[in-house]
C-alpha positions in Angstrom: 6.4 2.7 -9.2 7.7 2.7 -5.4 8.4 -0.1 -3.3 7.8 -0.3 -0.2 7.0 -3.1 3.1 3.6 -4.1 4.6 3.4 -2.5 8.1 0.8 -3.3 9.3 -3.2 -4.9 8.0 -6.3 -4.3 9.7 -8.3 -7.6 7.2 -11.2 -7.2 8.7 -11.8 -3.0 8.0 -9.9 -3.4 4.5 -6.6 -1.2 5.0 -3.2 -1.2 5.7 0.3 0.8 6.2 3.0 1.1 3.8 6.9 1.8 5.1 8.4 3.5 1.7 11.6 2.4 0.9 14.1 5.2 2.0 11.2 6.0 4.8 8.0 7.9 4.9 7.7 11.2 2.5 5.9 12.9 5.6 7.0 11.2 8.5 4.0 8.8 8.7 3.5 5.1 7.2 1.2 5.6 4.1 -2.1 4.7 3.8 -3.4 2.3 1.4 -7.3 0.4 1.2 -8.6 -2.7 -0.4 -9.7 -0.8 -3.2 -6.1 1.2 -3.8 -5.3 -2.5 -4.3 -4.3 -3.4 -8.4 -5.9 -6.4 -8.0 -8.6 -6.3 -5.2 -8.7 -9.8 -4.9 -5.1 -10.0 -3.9 -5.5 -7.6 -1.2 -6.6 -10.8 0.8 -2.9 -13.0 0.2 -1.1 -9.4 1.4 1.4 -10.7 4.8 3.2 -7.7 7.1 6.5 -7.5 6.0 6.0 -8.3 2.2 7.7 -6.4 -0.4 4.7 -4.5 -2.3 4.9 -1.3 -5.8 2.9 1.5 -5.3 2.0 4.7 -6.9 1.7 7.8 -4.6 -1.9 9.0 -4.6 -3.6 11.6 -2.1 -6.6 11.0 0.4 -9.1 13.3 -0.3 -10.5 12.9 3.1 -7.2 14.0 4.6 -5.6 15.6 1.8 -2.4 13.5 2.7 0.2 11.3 0.9 -1.3 7.7 0.2 -0.2 4.4 -1.8 -2.4 3.9 -4.3 -2.1 1.1 -7.5 -0.6 -1.4 -4.9 0.6 -4.7 -6.0 3.2 -7.2 -5.1 6.8 -6.8 -6.1 6.5 -10.5 -7.3 3.3 -10.1 -9.5 3.8 -10.3 -13.3 3.0 -7.1 -15.0 -0.7 -7.8 -16.3 
């Protein structure tokens, strides 16, 4: 899993952006949606500046990289 920091959350629309550790792969921050969070109820607890782990996936609509299986780095493995 990769590590990054939540840069922005648009809570009312259910998505956000992550800045990957070491910089974005395509020069842009990684998009993630509430459904990409490992435990969807955790999305409500995320905060800007929080460190998260994620896998790199692909946005089907845009054909660009996105974060999937997002979880807090402090969350114990399940």
